[in-house]
PyMOL Python script that loads the backbone (N, CA, C, O; Angstrom):
from pymol import cmd

cmd.read_pdbstr("""\
ATOM      1  N   UNK A   1    -146.934 -19.340 -17.988  1.00  0.00           N
ATOM      2  CA  UNK A   1    -147.345 -19.256 -16.793  1.00  0.00           C
ATOM      3  C   UNK A   1    -148.603 -18.905 -16.595  1.00  0.00           C
ATOM      4  O   UNK A   1    -148.696 -17.678 -16.547  1.00  0.00           O
ATOM      5  N   UNK A   2    -149.689 -19.494 -16.449  1.00  0.00           N
ATOM      6  CA  UNK A   2    -151.008 -18.589 -16.338  1.00  0.00           C
ATOM      7  C   UNK A   2    -151.570 -18.975 -15.186  1.00  0.00           C
ATOM      8  O   UNK A   2    -150.892 -19.507 -14.308  1.00  0.00           O
ATOM      9  N   UNK A   3    -152.935 -18.741 -15.046  1.00  0.00           N
ATOM     10  CA  UNK A   3    -153.526 -18.743 -13.963  1.00  0.00           C
ATOM     11  C   UNK A   3    -153.340 -18.216 -12.939  1.00  0.00           C
ATOM     12  O   UNK A   3    -152.682 -17.180 -13.029  1.00  0.00           O
ATOM     13  N   UNK A   4    -153.767 -18.604 -11.607  1.00  0.00           N
ATOM     14  CA  UNK A   4    -153.396 -17.471 -10.121  1.00  0.00           C
ATOM     15  C   UNK A   4    -151.805 -17.794  -9.980  1.00  0.00           C
ATOM     16  O   UNK A   4    -150.971 -16.890  -9.923  1.00  0.00           O
ATOM     17  N   UNK A   5    -151.487 -19.117  -9.932  1.00  0.00           N
ATOM     18  CA  UNK A   5    -150.433 -19.430  -9.747  1.00  0.00           C
ATOM     19  C   UNK A   5    -149.120 -18.194 -10.452  1.00  0.00           C
ATOM     20  O   UNK A   5    -148.317 -17.493  -9.836  1.00  0.00           O
ATOM     21  N   UNK A   6    -149.364 -18.337 -11.971  1.00  0.00           N
ATOM     22  CA  UNK A   6    -148.616 -17.294 -12.391  1.00  0.00           C
ATOM     23  C   UNK A   6    -148.676 -15.986 -12.295  1.00  0.00           C
ATOM     24  O   UNK A   6    -147.734 -15.254 -12.600  1.00  0.00           O
ATOM     25  N   UNK A   7    -149.684 -15.619 -11.904  1.00  0.00           N
ATOM     26  CA  UNK A   7    -149.802 -14.217 -11.769  1.00  0.00           C
ATOM     27  C   UNK A   7    -149.401 -13.587 -10.296  1.00  0.00           C
ATOM     28  O   UNK A   7    -149.085 -12.409 -10.128  1.00  0.00           O
ATOM     29  N   UNK A   8    -149.473 -14.596  -9.258  1.00  0.00           N
ATOM     30  CA  UNK A   8    -148.883 -14.392  -8.343  1.00  0.00           C
ATOM     31  C   UNK A   8    -147.479 -14.654  -8.370  1.00  0.00           C
ATOM     32  O   UNK A   8    -146.811 -13.937  -7.625  1.00  0.00           O
ATOM     33  N   UNK A   9    -147.165 -15.093  -8.719  1.00  0.00           N
ATOM     34  CA  UNK A   9    -145.609 -15.167  -9.085  1.00  0.00           C
ATOM     35  C   UNK A   9    -144.833 -13.900 -10.133  1.00  0.00           C
ATOM     36  O   UNK A   9    -143.648 -13.570 -10.186  1.00  0.00           O
ATOM     37  N   UNK A  10    -145.589 -13.570 -10.618  1.00  0.00           N
ATOM     38  CA  UNK A  10    -145.172 -12.720 -11.587  1.00  0.00           C
ATOM     39  C   UNK A  10    -145.468 -11.363 -11.045  1.00  0.00           C
ATOM     40  O   UNK A  10    -144.807 -10.471 -11.577  1.00  0.00           O
ATOM     41  N   UNK A  11    -146.598 -10.859  -9.786  1.00  0.00           N
ATOM     42  CA  UNK A  11    -146.480  -9.572  -9.040  1.00  0.00           C
ATOM     43  C   UNK A  11    -145.596  -9.593  -7.966  1.00  0.00           C
ATOM     44  O   UNK A  11    -145.206  -8.552  -7.438  1.00  0.00           O
ATOM     45  N   UNK A  12    -145.070 -11.280  -7.414  1.00  0.00           N
ATOM     46  CA  UNK A  12    -143.958 -10.994  -6.369  1.00  0.00           C
ATOM     47  C   UNK A  12    -142.834 -10.788  -6.692  1.00  0.00           C
ATOM     48  O   UNK A  12    -142.112 -10.285  -5.831  1.00  0.00           O
ATOM     49  N   UNK A  13    -142.345 -11.035  -7.806  1.00  0.00           N
ATOM     50  CA  UNK A  13    -141.145 -10.858  -8.525  1.00  0.00           C
ATOM     51  C   UNK A  13    -141.129  -9.356  -9.098  1.00  0.00           C
ATOM     52  O   UNK A  13    -140.023  -8.827  -9.205  1.00  0.00           O
ATOM     53  N   UNK A  14    -142.258  -8.635  -9.470  1.00  0.00           N
ATOM     54  CA  UNK A  14    -142.223  -7.327 -10.249  1.00  0.00           C
ATOM     55  C   UNK A  14    -142.125  -6.274  -8.634  1.00  0.00           C
ATOM     56  O   UNK A  14    -141.522  -5.201  -8.615  1.00  0.00           O
ATOM     57  N   UNK A  15    -142.730  -6.773  -7.590  1.00  0.00           N
ATOM     58  CA  UNK A  15    -142.888  -5.848  -6.345  1.00  0.00           C
ATOM     59  C   UNK A  15    -141.752  -6.284  -5.582  1.00  0.00           C
ATOM     60  O   UNK A  15    -141.562  -5.490  -4.660  1.00  0.00           O
ATOM     61  N   UNK A  16    -140.785  -7.375  -5.594  1.00  0.00           N
ATOM     62  CA  UNK A  16    -139.797  -7.614  -4.816  1.00  0.00           C
ATOM     63  C   UNK A  16    -138.731  -6.575  -4.600  1.00  0.00           C
ATOM     64  O   UNK A  16    -138.053  -6.511  -5.625  1.00  0.00           O
ATOM     65  N   UNK A  17    -138.325  -5.765  -3.714  1.00  0.00           N
ATOM     66  CA  UNK A  17    -137.446  -4.611  -3.637  1.00  0.00           C
ATOM     67  C   UNK A  17    -135.929  -5.372  -4.420  1.00  0.00           C
ATOM     68  O   UNK A  17    -135.080  -4.652  -4.945  1.00  0.00           O
ATOM     69  N   UNK A  18    -135.818  -6.673  -4.383  1.00  0.00           N
ATOM     70  CA  UNK A  18    -134.086  -7.221  -4.575  1.00  0.00           C
ATOM     71  C   UNK A  18    -134.353  -8.195  -5.988  1.00  0.00           C
ATOM     72  O   UNK A  18    -133.415  -8.940  -6.270  1.00  0.00           O
ATOM     73  N   UNK A  19    -135.570  -8.240  -6.897  1.00  0.00           N
ATOM     74  CA  UNK A  19    -135.830  -9.389  -7.449  1.00  0.00           C
ATOM     75  C   UNK A  19    -134.615  -9.487  -8.311  1.00  0.00           C
ATOM     76  O   UNK A  19    -134.077 -10.592  -8.385  1.00  0.00           O
ATOM     77  N   UNK A  20    -134.079  -8.419  -9.015  1.00  0.00           N
ATOM     78  CA  UNK A  20    -133.046  -8.560  -9.842  1.00  0.00           C
ATOM     79  C   UNK A  20    -131.877  -9.331  -9.134  1.00  0.00           C
ATOM     80  O   UNK A  20    -131.160 -10.044  -9.836  1.00  0.00           O
ATOM     81  N   UNK A  21    -131.682  -9.250  -8.024  1.00  0.00           N
ATOM     82  CA  UNK A  21    -130.240  -9.778  -7.576  1.00  0.00           C
ATOM     83  C   UNK A  21    -131.203 -11.328  -7.162  1.00  0.00           C
ATOM     84  O   UNK A  21    -130.302 -11.994  -6.650  1.00  0.00           O
ATOM     85  N   UNK A  22    -131.937 -11.844  -7.131  1.00  0.00           N
ATOM     86  CA  UNK A  22    -132.217 -13.341  -7.495  1.00  0.00           C
ATOM     87  C   UNK A  22    -131.645 -14.012  -8.053  1.00  0.00           C
ATOM     88  O   UNK A  22    -131.592 -13.966  -9.282  1.00  0.00           O
ATOM     89  N   UNK A  23    -130.924 -14.999  -7.222  1.00  0.00           N
ATOM     90  CA  UNK A  23    -129.550 -15.976  -8.129  1.00  0.00           C
ATOM     91  C   UNK A  23    -130.741 -17.294  -8.920  1.00  0.00           C
ATOM     92  O   UNK A  23    -131.585 -17.929  -8.289  1.00  0.00           O
ATOM     93  N   UNK A  24    -130.478 -17.400 -10.318  1.00  0.00           N
ATOM     94  CA  UNK A  24    -131.366 -18.188 -10.771  1.00  0.00           C
ATOM     95  C   UNK A  24    -131.225 -19.636 -10.584  1.00  0.00           C
ATOM     96  O   UNK A  24    -132.196 -20.392 -10.611  1.00  0.00           O
ATOM     97  N   UNK A  25    -129.623 -20.150 -10.332  1.00  0.00           N
ATOM     98  CA  UNK A  25    -129.942 -21.746  -9.496  1.00  0.00           C
ATOM     99  C   UNK A  25    -129.845 -21.951  -8.364  1.00  0.00           C
ATOM    100  O   UNK A  25    -130.209 -23.058  -7.967  1.00  0.00           O
ATOM    101  N   UNK A  26    -129.292 -20.925  -7.352  1.00  0.00           N
ATOM    102  CA  UNK A  26    -129.377 -21.349  -5.928  1.00  0.00           C
ATOM    103  C   UNK A  26    -130.355 -21.043  -5.175  1.00  0.00           C
ATOM    104  O   UNK A  26    -130.574 -21.732  -4.179  1.00  0.00           O
ATOM    105  N   UNK A  27    -131.396 -19.616  -5.575  1.00  0.00           N
ATOM    106  CA  UNK A  27    -132.337 -19.293  -5.382  1.00  0.00           C
ATOM    107  C   UNK A  27    -133.923 -19.867  -5.656  1.00  0.00           C
ATOM    108  O   UNK A  27    -134.856 -20.171  -4.913  1.00  0.00           O
ATOM    109  N   UNK A  28    -133.676 -19.843  -7.376  1.00  0.00           N
ATOM    110  CA  UNK A  28    -134.840 -20.308  -8.065  1.00  0.00           C
ATOM    111  C   UNK A  28    -134.613 -21.786  -8.452  1.00  0.00           C
ATOM    112  O   UNK A  28    -135.486 -22.534  -8.892  1.00  0.00           O
ATOM    113  N   UNK A  29    -133.532 -22.050  -8.263  1.00  0.00           N
ATOM    114  CA  UNK A  29    -133.346 -24.052  -8.491  1.00  0.00           C
ATOM    115  C   UNK A  29    -133.307 -24.296  -9.990  1.00  0.00           C
ATOM    116  O   UNK A  29    -133.735 -25.367 -10.420  1.00  0.00           O
ATOM    117  N   UNK A  30    -132.818 -23.366 -10.822  1.00  0.00           N
ATOM    118  CA  UNK A  30    -132.596 -23.707 -12.191  1.00  0.00           C
ATOM    119  C   UNK A  30    -130.870 -24.668 -12.123  1.00  0.00           C
ATOM    120  O   UNK A  30    -129.852 -24.652 -11.432  1.00  0.00           O
ATOM    121  N   UNK A  31    -131.306 -25.260 -13.072  1.00  0.00           N
ATOM    122  CA  UNK A  31    -130.140 -26.279 -13.311  1.00  0.00           C
ATOM    123  C   UNK A  31    -129.730 -26.497 -14.558  1.00  0.00           C
ATOM    124  O   UNK A  31    -130.481 -26.790 -15.489  1.00  0.00           O
ATOM    125  N   UNK A  32    -128.187 -26.324 -14.644  1.00  0.00           N
ATOM    126  CA  UNK A  32    -127.161 -26.581 -16.060  1.00  0.00           C
ATOM    127  C   UNK A  32    -128.473 -27.685 -16.657  1.00  0.00           C
ATOM    128  O   UNK A  32    -129.026 -28.662 -16.150  1.00  0.00           O
ATOM    129  N   UNK A  33    -128.635 -26.915 -18.074  1.00  0.00           N
ATOM    130  CA  UNK A  33    -129.540 -28.082 -19.280  1.00  0.00           C
ATOM    131  C   UNK A  33    -130.955 -27.782 -18.586  1.00  0.00           C
ATOM    132  O   UNK A  33    -131.753 -28.617 -19.013  1.00  0.00           O
ATOM    133  N   UNK A  34    -131.334 -27.243 -18.026  1.00  0.00           N
ATOM    134  CA  UNK A  34    -132.841 -26.989 -17.797  1.00  0.00           C
ATOM    135  C   UNK A  34    -133.600 -25.546 -17.952  1.00  0.00           C
ATOM    136  O   UNK A  34    -134.520 -25.069 -17.289  1.00  0.00           O
ATOM    137  N   UNK A  35    -132.945 -25.077 -18.965  1.00  0.00           N
ATOM    138  CA  UNK A  35    -133.110 -23.842 -19.398  1.00  0.00           C
ATOM    139  C   UNK A  35    -133.783 -23.835 -20.588  1.00  0.00           C
ATOM    140  O   UNK A  35    -133.660 -22.812 -21.262  1.00  0.00           O
ATOM    141  N   UNK A  36    -134.489 -24.756 -21.033  1.00  0.00           N
ATOM    142  CA  UNK A  36    -134.812 -24.681 -22.255  1.00  0.00           C
ATOM    143  C   UNK A  36    -136.492 -24.240 -22.462  1.00  0.00           C
ATOM    144  O   UNK A  36    -137.014 -23.853 -23.508  1.00  0.00           O
ATOM    145  N   UNK A  37    -137.084 -24.415 -21.246  1.00  0.00           N
ATOM    146  CA  UNK A  37    -138.393 -24.027 -21.264  1.00  0.00           C
ATOM    147  C   UNK A  37    -138.303 -22.112 -21.248  1.00  0.00           C
ATOM    148  O   UNK A  37    -138.912 -21.313 -21.958  1.00  0.00           O
ATOM    149  N   UNK A  38    -137.588 -21.937 -20.462  1.00  0.00           N
ATOM    150  CA  UNK A  38    -137.297 -20.314 -20.009  1.00  0.00           C
ATOM    151  C   UNK A  38    -136.999 -19.845 -21.381  1.00  0.00           C
ATOM    152  O   UNK A  38    -137.876 -19.154 -21.900  1.00  0.00           O
ATOM    153  N   UNK A  39    -135.859 -20.102 -22.114  1.00  0.00           N
ATOM    154  CA  UNK A  39    -135.378 -19.770 -22.931  1.00  0.00           C
ATOM    155  C   UNK A  39    -136.440 -19.478 -24.474  1.00  0.00           C
ATOM    156  O   UNK A  39    -136.405 -18.572 -25.306  1.00  0.00           O
ATOM    157  N   UNK A  40    -137.184 -20.508 -24.364  1.00  0.00           N
ATOM    158  CA  UNK A  40    -138.147 -20.521 -25.475  1.00  0.00           C
ATOM    159  C   UNK A  40    -139.408 -19.447 -25.043  1.00  0.00           C
ATOM    160  O   UNK A  40    -140.097 -18.739 -25.776  1.00  0.00           O
ATOM    161  N   UNK A  41    -139.427 -19.582 -23.828  1.00  0.00           N
ATOM    162  CA  UNK A  41    -140.473 -18.483 -23.334  1.00  0.00           C
ATOM    163  C   UNK A  41    -139.759 -16.897 -23.773  1.00  0.00           C
ATOM    164  O   UNK A  41    -140.251 -16.179 -24.644  1.00  0.00           O
ATOM    165  N   UNK A  42    -138.851 -16.638 -23.194  1.00  0.00           N
ATOM    166  CA  UNK A  42    -138.148 -15.162 -23.246  1.00  0.00           C
ATOM    167  C   UNK A  42    -138.010 -15.034 -25.006  1.00  0.00           C
ATOM    168  O   UNK A  42    -138.290 -13.951 -25.519  1.00  0.00           O
ATOM    169  N   UNK A  43    -137.695 -15.859 -25.625  1.00  0.00           N
ATOM    170  CA  UNK A  43    -137.712 -15.994 -27.215  1.00  0.00           C
ATOM    171  C   UNK A  43    -139.066 -15.291 -27.866  1.00  0.00           C
ATOM    172  O   UNK A  43    -139.090 -14.322 -28.625  1.00  0.00           O
ATOM    173  N   UNK A  44    -140.075 -15.979 -27.402  1.00  0.00           N
ATOM    174  CA  UNK A  44    -141.263 -15.965 -27.586  1.00  0.00           C
ATOM    175  C   UNK A  44    -141.815 -14.469 -27.440  1.00  0.00           C
ATOM    176  O   UNK A  44    -142.152 -13.716 -28.353  1.00  0.00           O
ATOM    177  N   UNK A  45    -141.824 -14.188 -25.826  1.00  0.00           N
ATOM    178  CA  UNK A  45    -142.034 -12.962 -25.562  1.00  0.00           C
ATOM    179  C   UNK A  45    -141.355 -12.063 -26.083  1.00  0.00           C
ATOM    180  O   UNK A  45    -141.997 -11.019 -26.199  1.00  0.00           O
ATOM    181  N   UNK A  46    -140.514 -12.024 -26.384  1.00  0.00           N
ATOM    182  CA  UNK A  46    -139.349 -10.358 -26.866  1.00  0.00           C
ATOM    183  C   UNK A  46    -138.740 -10.622 -28.318  1.00  0.00           C
ATOM    184  O   UNK A  46    -137.884  -9.856 -28.760  1.00  0.00           O
ATOM    185  N   UNK A  47    -139.129 -11.560 -28.948  1.00  0.00           N
ATOM    186  CA  UNK A  47    -138.416 -11.684 -30.342  1.00  0.00           C
ATOM    187  C   UNK A  47    -137.226 -11.970 -30.439  1.00  0.00           C
ATOM    188  O   UNK A  47    -136.577 -11.495 -31.371  1.00  0.00           O
ATOM    189  N   UNK A  48    -136.565 -12.920 -29.392  1.00  0.00           N
ATOM    190  CA  UNK A  48    -134.941 -12.727 -29.113  1.00  0.00           C
ATOM    191  C   UNK A  48    -134.899 -14.319 -29.781  1.00  0.00           C
ATOM    192  O   UNK A  48    -135.779 -15.179 -29.792  1.00  0.00           O
ATOM    193  N   UNK A  49    -133.560 -14.338 -30.306  1.00  0.00           N
ATOM    194  CA  UNK A  49    -132.922 -15.583 -30.532  1.00  0.00           C
ATOM    195  C   UNK A  49    -131.812 -15.963 -29.605  1.00  0.00           C
ATOM    196  O   UNK A  49    -130.667 -16.277 -29.929  1.00  0.00           O
ATOM    197  N   UNK A  50    -132.271 -15.895 -28.515  1.00  0.00           N
ATOM    198  CA  UNK A  50    -131.290 -16.550 -26.907  1.00  0.00           C
ATOM    199  C   UNK A  50    -131.270 -18.057 -27.284  1.00  0.00           C
ATOM    200  O   UNK A  50    -132.277 -18.703 -27.572  1.00  0.00           O
ATOM    201  N   UNK A  51    -129.929 -18.566 -27.245  1.00  0.00           N
ATOM    202  CA  UNK A  51    -129.352 -19.658 -26.933  1.00  0.00           C
ATOM    203  C   UNK A  51    -129.855 -20.290 -25.191  1.00  0.00           C
ATOM    204  O   UNK A  51    -129.916 -19.633 -24.151  1.00  0.00           O
ATOM    205  N   UNK A  52    -130.070 -21.355 -25.348  1.00  0.00           N
ATOM    206  CA  UNK A  52    -129.890 -21.685 -24.000  1.00  0.00           C
ATOM    207  C   UNK A  52    -128.465 -21.527 -23.288  1.00  0.00           C
ATOM    208  O   UNK A  52    -128.550 -21.037 -22.162  1.00  0.00           O
ATOM    209  N   UNK A  53    -127.481 -21.769 -23.616  1.00  0.00           N
ATOM    210  CA  UNK A  53    -126.261 -21.375 -23.170  1.00  0.00           C
ATOM    211  C   UNK A  53    -125.909 -20.189 -22.511  1.00  0.00           C
ATOM    212  O   UNK A  53    -125.241 -20.102 -21.481  1.00  0.00           O
ATOM    213  N   UNK A  54    -126.659 -18.805 -23.518  1.00  0.00           N
ATOM    214  CA  UNK A  54    -126.633 -17.880 -23.462  1.00  0.00           C
ATOM    215  C   UNK A  54    -127.400 -17.457 -22.021  1.00  0.00           C
ATOM    216  O   UNK A  54    -126.962 -16.488 -21.400  1.00  0.00           O
ATOM    217  N   UNK A  55    -128.620 -18.251 -21.478  1.00  0.00           N
ATOM    218  CA  UNK A  55    -129.345 -17.800 -20.558  1.00  0.00           C
ATOM    219  C   UNK A  55    -128.789 -18.676 -19.229  1.00  0.00           C
ATOM    220  O   UNK A  55    -128.922 -18.195 -18.104  1.00  0.00           O
ATOM    221  N   UNK A  56    -128.232 -19.840 -19.406  1.00  0.00           N
ATOM    222  CA  UNK A  56    -127.639 -20.531 -18.515  1.00  0.00           C
ATOM    223  C   UNK A  56    -126.677 -19.898 -18.034  1.00  0.00           C
ATOM    224  O   UNK A  56    -126.541 -20.050 -16.820  1.00  0.00           O
ATOM    225  N   UNK A  57    -125.659 -18.972 -18.737  1.00  0.00           N
ATOM    226  CA  UNK A  57    -124.407 -18.312 -18.118  1.00  0.00           C
ATOM    227  C   UNK A  57    -124.799 -17.289 -17.065  1.00  0.00           C
ATOM    228  O   UNK A  57    -124.031 -17.011 -16.144  1.00  0.00           O
ATOM    229  N   UNK A  58    -126.165 -16.650 -17.220  1.00  0.00           N
ATOM    230  CA  UNK A  58    -126.440 -15.750 -16.173  1.00  0.00           C
ATOM    231  C   UNK A  58    -126.654 -16.264 -14.957  1.00  0.00           C
ATOM    232  O   UNK A  58    -127.215 -17.344 -14.773  1.00  0.00           O
ATOM    233  N   UNK A  59    -126.121 -15.351 -13.859  1.00  0.00           N
ATOM    234  CA  UNK A  59    -126.303 -15.384 -12.688  1.00  0.00           C
ATOM    235  C   UNK A  59    -127.525 -15.295 -12.215  1.00  0.00           C
ATOM    236  O   UNK A  59    -128.061 -16.200 -11.574  1.00  0.00           O
ATOM    237  N   UNK A  60    -128.096 -14.124 -12.512  1.00  0.00           N
ATOM    238  CA  UNK A  60    -129.092 -13.367 -11.252  1.00  0.00           C
ATOM    239  C   UNK A  60    -130.171 -13.183 -12.525  1.00  0.00           C
ATOM    240  O   UNK A  60    -129.828 -13.293 -13.702  1.00  0.00           O
ATOM    241  N   UNK A  61    -131.607 -12.867 -12.054  1.00  0.00           N
ATOM    242  CA  UNK A  61    -132.872 -12.405 -12.530  1.00  0.00           C
ATOM    243  C   UNK A  61    -131.992 -10.846 -13.211  1.00  0.00           C
ATOM    244  O   UNK A  61    -131.848 -10.893 -14.433  1.00  0.00           O
ATOM    245  N   UNK A  62    -131.617  -9.978 -12.746  1.00  0.00           N
ATOM    246  CA  UNK A  62    -131.255  -8.741 -13.237  1.00  0.00           C
ATOM    247  C   UNK A  62    -130.181  -9.373 -14.410  1.00  0.00           C
ATOM    248  O   UNK A  62    -130.096  -8.607 -15.369  1.00  0.00           O
ATOM    249  N   UNK A  63    -129.403 -10.516 -14.532  1.00  0.00           N
ATOM    250  CA  UNK A  63    -128.463 -10.321 -15.254  1.00  0.00           C
ATOM    251  C   UNK A  63    -129.413 -11.088 -16.865  1.00  0.00           C
ATOM    252  O   UNK A  63    -129.235 -10.659 -18.005  1.00  0.00           O
ATOM    253  N   UNK A  64    -130.176 -12.016 -16.573  1.00  0.00           N
ATOM    254  CA  UNK A  64    -131.243 -12.492 -17.715  1.00  0.00           C
ATOM    255  C   UNK A  64    -131.510 -11.179 -18.149  1.00  0.00           C
ATOM    256  O   UNK A  64    -130.779 -10.877 -19.092  1.00  0.00           O
ATOM    257  N   UNK A  65    -132.436 -10.116 -17.743  1.00  0.00           N
ATOM    258  CA  UNK A  65    -132.795  -9.002 -17.962  1.00  0.00           C
ATOM    259  C   UNK A  65    -132.034  -7.854 -18.799  1.00  0.00           C
ATOM    260  O   UNK A  65    -132.444  -6.960 -19.538  1.00  0.00           O
ATOM    261  N   UNK A  66    -130.591  -8.305 -18.317  1.00  0.00           N
ATOM    262  CA  UNK A  66    -129.753  -7.420 -19.228  1.00  0.00           C
ATOM    263  C   UNK A  66    -129.700  -8.057 -20.699  1.00  0.00           C
ATOM    264  O   UNK A  66    -129.995  -7.322 -21.641  1.00  0.00           O
ATOM    265  N   UNK A  67    -129.372  -9.263 -20.917  1.00  0.00           N
ATOM    266  CA  UNK A  67    -129.455 -10.091 -21.701  1.00  0.00           C
ATOM    267  C   UNK A  67    -130.436  -9.864 -22.539  1.00  0.00           C
ATOM    268  O   UNK A  67    -129.973  -9.797 -23.678  1.00  0.00           O
ATOM    269  N   UNK A  68    -131.531  -9.719 -22.518  1.00  0.00           N
ATOM    270  CA  UNK A  68    -132.842  -9.814 -23.196  1.00  0.00           C
ATOM    271  C   UNK A  68    -132.729  -8.588 -23.930  1.00  0.00           C
ATOM    272  O   UNK A  68    -132.691  -8.440 -25.151  1.00  0.00           O
ATOM    273  N   UNK A  69    -132.676  -7.665 -22.951  1.00  0.00           N
ATOM    274  CA  UNK A  69    -132.418  -6.074 -23.526  1.00  0.00           C
ATOM    275  C   UNK A  69    -131.275  -5.977 -24.325  1.00  0.00           C
ATOM    276  O   UNK A  69    -131.207  -4.939 -24.983  1.00  0.00           O
ATOM    277  N   UNK A  70    -130.364  -6.770 -24.446  1.00  0.00           N
ATOM    278  CA  UNK A  70    -129.196  -6.466 -25.292  1.00  0.00           C
ATOM    279  C   UNK A  70    -129.546  -7.294 -26.471  1.00  0.00           C
ATOM    280  O   UNK A  70    -128.825  -6.944 -27.405  1.00  0.00           O
ATOM    281  N   UNK A  71    -130.356  -8.250 -26.816  1.00  0.00           N
ATOM    282  CA  UNK A  71    -130.423  -8.723 -27.722  1.00  0.00           C
ATOM    283  C   UNK A  71    -131.941  -8.710 -28.430  1.00  0.00           C
ATOM    284  O   UNK A  71    -132.299  -9.539 -29.267  1.00  0.00           O
ATOM    285  N   UNK A  72    -132.684  -7.713 -27.979  1.00  0.00           N
ATOM    286  CA  UNK A  72    -133.750  -7.560 -28.557  1.00  0.00           C
ATOM    287  C   UNK A  72    -133.377  -6.604 -30.063  1.00  0.00           C
ATOM    288  O   UNK A  72    -132.472  -5.836 -30.392  1.00  0.00           O
ATOM    289  N   UNK A  73    -134.875  -7.254 -30.845  1.00  0.00           N
ATOM    290  CA  UNK A  73    -134.348  -6.703 -32.369  1.00  0.00           C
ATOM    291  C   UNK A  73    -135.010  -5.219 -32.204  1.00  0.00           C
ATOM    292  O   UNK A  73    -134.897  -4.388 -33.105  1.00  0.00           O
TER     293      UNK A  73
END
""", "prot")
cmd.dss("prot")
cmd.show_as("cartoon", "prot")
cmd.util.cbc("prot")
cmd.orient("prot")
């Protein structure tokens, strides 16, 4: 995610008071089976080996953060 669009999204999510409770499916629009790019980006950024199924099982942004934190090398 680059350019102005990516930076604005990142700033909004960083500053939103309830960003961790934003739901992955209902509010962000992720669908089952649509987590490939997100999973790859998380693994690349944090050196994890998460599976798409693990990421798909998370309900909120906060859940994904916890998953990543608990699986970092």
